[in-house]
N, C-alpha and C positions, 0 to 999 in steps of 0.2 A: 412665458419668461424663462421657464426651465430649459427650453430648446435654445434660446438666445444665449443663456449662460453656458450651456453645454458646448455651443459653437465657440464661445470665447475661450473655453478651456482647450478645445481641440486646436484652435489657432495657436494658443500659448505653447502647447506641447509639441506641435508640428514645426514651430519656428517660422511659420509663414508671415507672421506680423505680431502686432500687439494683442493683448488679451481682450478682444472685443468681438461680440457676436450679435446678430440681429435676425429676426424673422418678421415676415409680414403675413398677416392673417386676414382672410376674407371669409366671414362666417366661421365655420369650424375647420377650414382648410388652410394649411400653411401654403401660400403661393410664392413665397420668396424666402431664400436663406442667404445670409451673407456673413462673412467674417473678415477680419482685417487681413489683407493680402499684400500689404505694402512691401514687405521684404521679398516675398515670393515673386512678385511681378515687377518690382522696381517702379511702382506706380504710386506716387504720393496721394492720389485720390482714391485708392482702393481700400477705403475704410469699410467697416462692417455694414453701416447703413447704406452707403452708396452701392456696394455689391449686392445687398439684399433688394434695393430698389430696382437695380438693373435686372436681377433675376425675376422679380415679381412682374415687372412691366413686360419682359419677354414672355413670361408664362401666360399673361392675360391679354397680350397683344394690344397694350394701351400704355400711354404715358401718364394716365390718370389713375391714382389709387384711392379715389373716393370710395367709401364703403369698406375700406380696409383699416386695420390697426397695425401699428408698427411696435414691436417689442425689441428693445435694445439693452444690452447688458450695462451700458453706461450712457449718461446724459450726452446727447450728440454735441460734437464740436461745431464751430460756426459753419464750416463747409457742409457738413452733413445736415445741419439744421436748415441751411438754404435749400439743399436738395429735397429735404422733406417737405418744405413749403411748396416747392415747385411740383412735387408729386401729389400733394394734397390728400394724404390719408386722413381719416376721421379723428384719430387719436394716436398719441405716442406714449408708450410706457417705458420707463428706464429704471435700471437697477442702481448702479453706482452713480455718484454725483461727479460733476467736473472737478470738484475739490478732491474727491477720492482718486480721480485720474491724475491730477497734478501731484498727489502724494507719491505716486509710483513713477513719476517722470514724464507724464503726458499732460503738460500744462499749456492750455490754450489762452491764458490770461493776456499774453502779448497780442494775440489776434483780436480778442475782444476790445482791447485798448486801441489798436490800430484802426478798427472800424469806426471809431468815434472821431478820428482826425480827418482834416481835409486831405484829399488825395495827394497833394504835393508835399505834405508834411510827414508822410508815413516813412518808415524805415526803407521800404522799397517804393520810391516815388512813382506816381502815376502821372503821366503828362499827356494832355490831349494833343493829338496829331492827326491831320488829314480829315478833319470833320467835314470840310466842303465836299470831299469825295464820298465819305461814308454816309452822310445825310441823304445823298441822292437815292440810295437803295431804300432807306426808310421812307422817303417821299414816294417812291414807286410802289412800295408795299401798301402805303396808305391809299394812294390813288387807285390801286387795284381792288380796294375794298376788303383787304385782308384784316383779320383781327387776331389779337393775342390768343393763346391757347388756354388762358386761365380765366 
């Protein structure tokens, strides 16, 4: 956790993004480091957990982080939490809470509320379009005997 917090401070002082840091550990080795790089990259997905997951997966040549632990300076936002579940580390440790983050202007409450609404009732409406074309690819995947990666 000390390294995750140190990365959050580094990010804060460098101006690359918000004060968030993350490390991913396998055994006694840090295999991934990440910090918020939203401002530096103009990438709204460049959160600490996402950049750490990308770094760790590149390092171990796998999309699967089973056997690893993720240490993050703050409770993950909904986007990062989704990425964490896809990566499947064994455990997540966090320092600050999402309420602490909201207190300094990083409030994810709107996103949590939006996720509970039907797609068409969200602030940014989601409308199904072209399913008859898109489902063909899924049917081909299934017919080929493919399986999901999780």
